[in-house]
N, C-alpha and C positions, 0 to 999 in steps of 0.2 A: 333478517328484520332489523330496523332501528331500535333503539331503546324505547322510544315513543311507541312504536308498533307493539312491542312486548307489553308495555302497560295497557294499551287500548284492548289487546287480545285478553288480558287477565281481567280487566273491568267488564268485559262482554261476557266472559266466563262466569264472573260473579253474578252479573245481572241474570243470566239464564238460570243459574243455580237457585237464585232467590226466588225467581218466578216460580220455579218448578216445587220448592220447598213450600211456599206460600199456598200455592194451588192445592197441594197435598193436604196441608193443614186445615185449609178452609173446607175441603172435601170431607175431612174427618170431623171437624168440630161446628162448621157453619160461620158465616160471616159475622154474626152478632157475638162470637165468643170473645171474652175479654183477652187482652194481651197486655203483658207488662213484665218488667224485670223486678225482683223481689227487693224490697227495702229501699225504695228510691222515690222521691218526690218529683223526679224529672222524666216521667213517662219512659219513652225510648230516647234516651239522652241526645244521641247523635242527630237524629232527625228533628227533635224538639230544638236543639241549640242552632242547627243550620236553618230551620224553616219557620220556627215559632208555633209549629203544629204539634199538639199533644196526640199521641196514638193511644186509643183506648180499645179498640176492637180490630179484629182481622179486616174488617171492611176498610177501617182508617188505613191499616198497614198496606192493603192492596192499593189505595191511593197514593202512597208513598213511592211506588214504582216509578211513577212519572218523574220524581225528583232524581232518581238514579239515572234514568234515560237522559234527562236534560243535561246532566253533567258529563256525559261521554260525547264528546265533540272531536272526531278523528282528524285534527289538524296537527302538522308537525311542528309544535312549539312547546315550551315547558309549562306555560299557563294551562293549556288544555290537558296535558299529560298529568298534571297535578290534580286538575279537576277530576279527571278520570279516576285518579287514586282515591279522591274523597267518595267517588260513587262506589268504589269497591268497599270502602269502609261502611258507608250506608247499607249497601247489600249485605255486607256481613252482619250487621246489626239486625236486619230483617230475619236472616237464617237463625241467628242465635235467639231472637225473641220468639221464634216459632218453637224452639225446643222448650220453652218454659210454658207454652199454652197448655191449659188444663190442669194447671197447679202442679205440673211435673218439676222435679229437681233433676235436671239432666247431668249434673256433674257429681262424681264421687271422688273421694280421696284417691290421690293427693291433689287432684284438680278442684279450683274454686268456681271457675266461671265468672259470673257477674259479681262485681265488687260493691257492697252496700255504701250508701252515702255515709253511714256512720264511720265506716273505716276511713273514708277520705278525709272526714273531719277530724278523726283521731290522729291522722298523720300530718295535719296541718301544722302543728307546732314543730315537730322535727324537721319538716320541709323548710319552714321559714327560718328555723335556727341554724340549719346546715348539718344537724345530726344525720339527716338523710340529704346529702348534697345532690343527689340526682336519681333518676329512675331508668333502668336498663330494661329493654324489651329484647330478649334472647329467642329467636325463632328458628327452628330448623334442627340441624344435627351437626355436631362437631365431628371431626375425623375419628376421634376416640373419646371413650368415657373419661379418660384421664384428662384430655384436653378440655372437655366440658367442665369438669369439676374444677380445673385450674382457673378458668375464666369467671365462673361463678363465685369461687372463694376469694378470688382477687377483688371482685366488685363488693363482695360482703365485707372484706376486710377493710374497705374504704367508706363503709356505711351506706353504699348504693343500695336502693331497693331494686330487687332483681325479679322480673316476671319471666316465666318460661312458656313457650309455645312449641308443640310438636315433640319429635323424638328425643329432643335434648332432655325432656322429663324423665324418660327412662334412663338416659345416661347419667343423670343425677341420682337417680335411685340406685343404680349400679355402683356408683362411686361413694354411696353412703353419705350424700350432701344432706345436711339437715334442712328440712324445708318447711314452710309455714309462714304466716305473717309474723310470729314472734321471732323469726330468724331472718326476716325480709328477703326471703326467697319464695316467691309465689308462683306455683305452677297454674297457669290459666286453663289450658286445655291442649288437646292433641290436634283438634282441626284447626287449620289456618284461620278459619273464621273467628275462633276464639280471641284472636288478637284484638277484636273490636272492644273487648272488655277494658283493655289498658287505654284504648282511644277514648272510650267513655269515661274512664278516670280522669284524663286530661281535660276533656270537655267539661265535666261536671265541676272541676276545680275553677274553671273560668265562671261558671254559673254560681257556685257556692261562695267563692271568695272575691270574685272580680266584678260581680254585679253586671255581668255581660248580659245584654237583652236578648232572649231567645228570637232568632231569626236575623240577627245582626252578624252575619257570617264574616265580614272583614274584620270586625272587632274581636271576634272569636278567634280567628287565626292569628291575630296580632298578639292576642293574649297568650295563647298556648306557645308561640313562638319565643316571646319574651319572657314569660314568667313560669313556664312548666318545664323544668330542666331534664327532659327525657331524650332518649336516643335508642337507636335499633341496632342489634346485631343480627344479620341475616346470614346463617351459616348453612354450608352444604349446598347441593344442587338447588338452583332458583327456578321454580316453576313461574309461568306468566302470572298466576294469581299472587304468588308471594311478591313478585316485582311490583305488580299494581298496588298490593297493600303497602310496599315500601314507599310508593309515590304518595300514597295518602298520608303516610307519617311525615314525608318531607313537606307536604302541603301544611301540616300542623306546626312545622318549624322543627321537626326532629330528624337529625341527620341519620342516615343508614350506612352502617360499616359492614361490608361483606368480605368473605374469604374467597369468593369466586371471581372470575374474570369477566368483568362487565365494563360497559362504557361509563366511565367516571363523570360525575357532575360535581365541580369544585365545591368543598364544604357541605355538600348534601349527600352525595352517593360516593363512598370512598372504598377502595379496595385495600384490605390489609390481610395477607396471607400469614404472617408470622403471629402466631398465638401468643407469644411473649410480649407483643407489642399491641395487641388487640384492644386491651383495656385502656391503655394510655392513648391510643389513637382516638377511641370513643370519647374519652373525657375532654380531650383537646378539641375535638370536633364540636362539641356542646358547650365548650367554655367553661367547664367544671374544673376548679381547682381544689385539690385535696390537701389539706393540712394533716400531716401524720406525725404522731409523737412516738419515737421509738422507745419502746419499754423492754427491758430485759427479762421477759417471762417466757415459759416453755409452751404456751398455748395462744391462740388467737386472742385479739383485743380489738373490739370494734363495737360501735352502736348496734350493729346488726344482732348482737347477742344479748341485747337488753331484755327482750321478752322471753329468753330461754328459761325453762322451768327444769330443776333437777328433781325427778321423781324419787320416790323412796327406794325403789329397786336399782336406781342408777347412782345413789348417793354412797359416798365414802365417809365424808365427815360432816357432822352438823353442829351448829352453835346456835343457842337461843330457841326462838320459837315455842317457848314454854317448857322446853326439854332442860335447858340450862340458863344460866345468866348470860346475857350479851348485851353490850352497849357500846356506843361510839361517841366521841367527843372532839370538837375542834376547839383549840385554845389559842387565844392571842397571848403571845409571850415576848419579853425583850430579846433584843438581838443576842445578848450575852448568854441567854438561857437556851439557845437552840443551836445545835450543831447541824448544819446543813446536810442532807442526805443520810442522816443517821437512822438506820433501820434496825430496831431491836425487837427480838421475840423473847419474852420472858414466860417461861413455862414450857411444857411439852408441845411439840409440833405434831402435825398429823401422822407423820411416819412413825410415831410411837403407838398408835392405836391398833396395831396388829393387822393382819391381812384382810379383815373384814371391815376395818374402819371402826367408827363409833361417834361419841359426843364429847364435846369439851366446852367449858365456859369461854367467854371471849370479851376482851375490851380493846378497843381501837382508839388510840389517842393520837391526833394530829396536832402538833404544835407548830404554830406559824408565827414568824417574826418579820416585820417590815415597817418601814418608815411611815407607810400610808395604811397600815392595818389598824382596824377598829374592832371593838367588842361587838358592834352591830353586825359585823360581817361574818362573825363565827357560825351563827345558824344557817346562813346562806351557804357557806362553804361545807358545813356539816351535811346539809341536804344532798350535796353533790357526791358524797360518799356512796350513797344508794346507787346512783347512776355509774360512777367509775367502776364500782365492784361488778355491777351487772354486765358491764362491757366485756368482762373476762369470759372467755369461752369455757363452759363447764362449771361456772360458779352462779349461784343464785342469791340474791339479797332482797329482803323484804323488810319494810319497817324502818325505824329510825330511833334515835335516842336509846332508851333502855328497853325498847321492844323490838329490837333488832332480830333478824332471823338470816342466818347464813348456811348454804349447803355447797359442799364441793364434790364434784362427781367423780366416780371411779376413773373415768377417761382422764380428767385433768390430773388426778393424783398419779396415775400411770405414766402420763407425759412428764412428770417431774414437778408439777405445781406444789408449792409449799406456802405457809404463812407469810414468810418474807416477801413473796411476790406480791401480795396485797399491799404491803408497804411500798414496793417499788412502783405499783400502779398509782397509789394515792400521792406519792411524792412527785412523780412525773406530771400527773394531771393537775394537781394543785397549782404547781408553778406554770404550767402550760395556760391554764384558764384564768388564774388570778396572779399572773406575773407583775401587774402594776401594784399590787398591794403586799404580795408575799415576796420577800427577799430570801428567806431561809425556811426550810421545812423539815421536820424530823417526824418519824412515825414509830409509836410503840405499840406492839401487839402483845396483849397479855393473855395467857391461858391458865395461869396459876389460879386456882379457885379462891384461895384466901385473898390474893391481892385483887382479883376481879371484884369480889364482894366489898373489901375494904374501901377501895378507890370509888366504887359506885356510890357509896353512902357518904364518903367524905369529900369527894371532888366532883364527880359528874351530877348527881341529883341536886345538890346546892346550886350548881351552875344552871341546870335546867330551870330550877325554881326562880333564880334571879332573872333569867332571861324572860320567863313568863310574866314575871311582875313588870318588867321594863316594857314588854309587848302590849300588856293590858293598859299601860299608861300611855301608849301611843295612839291617840285619837287624832282624827282630822283637825280638831281644834288645837292640839297640842304642838303641831309642826307649822312652820312658815312655808314649807315647800311641798308641792305635789310633783309627780313625773308623768310626762307622756311617753307612751311606749309605741314604737313603730315596727317592732318585730314582724308583725304580719303584713306590713305594707308590701313586701315582695310579692304577696299573693292578693291582698285586698288593698289597692293603692288609695282608696278613699277613706280607709278607716284610721282613726286615732284613738288609742286606749288612754284613759286617765286613771292612774294608779295612786291611791291615797292610803294612808294607815289602815283605814275601815273598809277599803275597796280594793281587793286584789284584782289583777288583770283577768278578763273574761275566760281566758284559756285556763285559768286556775294555776298557772305556772309562774307567775310574776307577782310578788308581793312589793309592798312599798320599800322594804329592806333589800329585796332583789333588785329593784329598780335603781335604788341608791348605789348599791354596789356595782352595778352594770355601768352606771355613769363614771363612778370613780375608776373602773377598770378602763374604759373607753369613752373619754369625755366627748367624742364626736359620734358616738354610737347610737343605738335605737332608743335608749332611755334618756330624756333630757329633762332638767329640773324646770318647774313652773313656780316662781315665786307667787304667792296667792294674792297678795295685795288686797284690792277692794272687793268686798264681797256684795254682789248685787242682791242675792237672796239666799239667806243661810238655810232656809227650809227646803227649797228646791235644789240647792247646791249649785248656785250659778255664780261664777266669777269672771270679771272682764279679761283676767289674764289668761284663763282657760279658753275663753271663746276666742281670743286673738290667736292663741297656740293652735287651736283646732283648725281655725279657718286657714291659717298658714300651712299647716302640715297635711291637710286634706286637700290642698290646692283649690280651696274655695267651695269644695263640695259640701262642706258642713260649716255654719258660721256661728251657731250658737248650741251649747249643750248644758243641760241640767243634769247633774250626776246622782241626785237623790230621788228622782221621779221617772215613771215610765210614761206618764201621761202627757207630757210637754217637753218637746225637743230632748228625747232621752239620748243617752250616748249610743253611738253606732256600734255594730258588731261586725266581725270579720267573717267568721264561719266556723272557726275551730273552738267555739265556746263550749263549755261542759254541759250547760243548762240553758233552758229558755223559760222565761216567765211571760206569761200572757193573761190578758184580763178575761174573766168569765163574767159577763153582764147578769146572768141569772142569779148568781151568788154574791154580787157585789164584792167580788174578790178576784183573786189570781190563781192560776194553776202553775205549777213548775213541773217541767219534764227534763229529764237527763238523756244525755245521748245514747246511753245504753239500753234505754226502753223502747222497744219496738211496737208497742201496742198503740191503741187509739187513745185520745185524750177527750175529756169532756168538751173540748172546743171543737170536736168533729175533725181533728187533724192529728196526724202522727208527728213526732219530733221532726222528721224529714220535711214534712209539709210546713210546719211552722217555721222551720229553720230557712226554708227557701224563700220566705218572705221577710226573714229577719236580718240575714247576713249580707255580706257584699259591701259593707260600708255605708248602708242606708239608715236613716232614721225612720223607725216604725213606731209611732206613738201607741201605747197599749201593750207593746211587746219589748222584750229586751233579752239579749244573750248575756250570760254571767257564769262565774265560777261557782263551784259547789259551796265553797266555805264562805262566799258573800252571803247566802241565805240567812245565816244567824248572825250576821253583822248587824249592829244597831243602826246603820245608815242604809240598810236594805229597805227600799220603798219608804224612806223617811218621810217624805212630803206626802205619801199616799195612805199612810196609816201603818206602815211597817209590816212586821212579820204576821200581825192579826189578819191581814188581808189574804194570807195563804190558805186556800181551802181544799187543794188536791194536789198530790204528788204521788209518783209511783212508789210502791212499798219498799223496793230496794233502796231508793234514795232516802226515804223517810227513816228506815232502819238504820242506814249509814250515819244519819245526822241526829239519831234519837237522843243521846245524851245532851248534845247542845240545844235541841229543840225544847227538852224538858226543862233545861236551866233557863233558856230565854222566856219560856212561858211563865215561869215562876217569877222572873223579873218583871214581866207584864202584869202579874197578879193573877195569872190563870194556871191553877195547879195542874189540870189536865189537858193542856193545849195540844200536846202530842196526839192524844187520843181523838182530838176534834178534826185532825185533818184526814180528809177521805182519801182513799187509794183506789187502785183498779179492783181490789176485792169488794169494795163498796159499790162500784160501778164506773162506767166511762161515759154514761149519757147524763145530760143535765139535771133531768128529773130525779135520777137516783141519787145524784150527789147533793141536790138541793134538799131532798127529803132526809138525808142523813145529817146534813148540817143543821137542819131545823131541829131534829131530834136531840142532838148533842148541844145545841145552843151556841152554835159558832159565833164569835163576836162580829165577823164580817156582815152578818145579816142585819145587824142593827147599827152599823157605821154610816157616816155620811156617804152618799152616793159617789161612786168614782168619776161619773160623767158630770 
C-alpha cells in the first residue's frame, strides 16, 4: 500500500469505530442524552471549530458522522490524505466524547483525558513568553523505558510541554519520570483516540486567543500551523490508525517524527531512528529554537520544574514559611561595590543539618551593578527570584520579600545540591535575562540567625518601605509615558494591552515597571512606550496617542480604546486574563469571576462561557478581561463608578483580596464594603444576589444606571 492508502485505511477504521461506539452509547442512554467534555465553553471543540456546529446531544453527535464521511475521499494526493487525517481526529473526538456521557469520568491517574479551557488559558502566558517554547505529543512506545525517559526528560529540560499517549506512559512510570501539569509532562490516555485531547488543545487555542470563527476551517488550519508550536513523535510500530492520526496532525501544521521506516514527506513526516537526535530533529522540524543557559548545578534546571511541590515527607531543608525568618532582596549598587560572580554563603549550609535535615533562617541578597541599572528595576528583578529558584529540580519557592518560603528535597540534597547552587542560578539567570542593565552580579546567602534578623530590620524592610512609598506615588497622572504590550500577539494577533501605573496587564504578569524594564532590556521588544500627550477624556481614559498606537499595532482591528470604562470601547482581551468583569443589569453593577472558579455566575454563564465572548482581541462593551490586582486599583471602572459597582465575586477571589477590599472600602467611605459583596454562598441566580444586595444596602443599587 502507498502512504495514502494507509492513511485512508486508518481513517475508515476510525469511522467504523466511532459509528459502533456511538450506536452503543445511544442504545444505552438514548439520543436525547447530553454530550459534552468537562469545563469547556466550546462544546465538542474539533467539530465546533471545523463546522460551526455545537454538539449538545447524542442525536447531534450522530449528525456529525456525515462530516467524517465527507472528509474521506480516496484520491492519491496529499490534500485528500490530510483531509482523511482530519476525519480521524473528528472520529476520535466522537469516541472520546461518548466516554464522558452520563456524567462519567473515564480517566484515572496518571491520565487526564480532556484538558479544560482554564488550563489552556493558564498556559497562555508561558507559551507566549517562551517559557514553554513548544508542545510535544509523544505517542506509542520507545524501544526501552530508558529511551522513553531520555526523550521525555530532554524535552522537559528545554521547557517543552510533553503530552503522552499509549504505552509510553507505562515506560515513563517505570523510569520514575515525574508527571503532571506541574512538571509539564501530561499523560493523556492509553487509547490512540485520546490524542484528540491535544488536538482539541490546539484548536481551542485558535478559538480562545485567535478569535477564529467556528466553521472557518481554512483560517483555523492557518492559525494552528503558524501559531501553535506543536509536533508529534510517533514511536514504535505504526498501525494504520496511528498513521492516519499523524496525517491529521500534519493537516494542523504539526510535523510528525517517527523511528519507523515509512515514506517520508519533507518537513512533515520525518524518520529519525537515533534517539540521541530525536528531540533536536523535532525542534528543527517545527522551527523551535531553544536558548539554554548552562548552570553548574547537580540537578535539573528548567521551567518545567516551576510547579513542583516539595511535600513534607520529601523535604530535607526548609527556610521561612512561618517556621524561620526568610527574605530576599535585589539592590542596585555602584560598579565598584560589586565583585562579579562572587557567591558567598554566610552561616551553616544544609549539610550541617544532620541526616534528617531541618530548618534554617535565610537571606538572599542579589547586588546588581550596571550603567543602565535603575532602582525602579529592583522589584522587577526581585520577583524573578521566585521563578529562577522554582526552575531548580527538587527546590520549591513560594512568596517574596520577607514572606519567602523555600524547601529543598531529599533527592536534591542527595544529588549534591547546596546553598551556593542557588547563588549560581541567580547569577546566571540575572545576567541572562537582564544583560542590558546588569553588568556585574554578586549573590550573598545568609543563614546566620543574628545577621538574617539584623539585616532584615536595618536593610531589607527599609528598602521595601521606600519602594512601597515610591509605588504608591506612581499614578497614571504622575507619569508622562504608558506602555503597550504585545507579548500575547503571538497567539492573539489583534490584541494590544495598555499598561499604566494603575492598570497592570490583564494577564497579571506585567506591571508598568515590568513594561519599563522590558523596554530598557529590549528596545524593539514587546513593550513599547506611549508618550501620553493630549488627553481626549480623562474620565473614560482616552488618549489620541493610545488610539493611534492601538490602531497601528492591532493592524486596524481596533481604532479606539478607553482604558477606564467597560461600557464604551473597552480594551481588548487576549484570552489569558486572570479575571473577567461583566455587567449584571439586575443589580446595576458588575460581577467579577476568576479563572480558577468553575461554577456558575449570576450572569448565567461560567468563566469559560464568558471568556469565549471576551477574548481573542475583540472589544465587548460591558465585559472586560483583567488582572486580579487591578480590581482594587483606583482606576478600576473609574468612569463607571469604580469599585462600588462590584456586586458579586467567587469567595476564593474575595478572600484573596480581603485586606485590600476593606482598605479601599474605607477610602470610599464604606466601612463594611467587603461584607456587601455577594459570592456563590449567597447564590448564583440574579434574584438571590439582588435580595442580598438590597438587604445589606449595596451602593450599586442607588447609583446612576450603567446603561
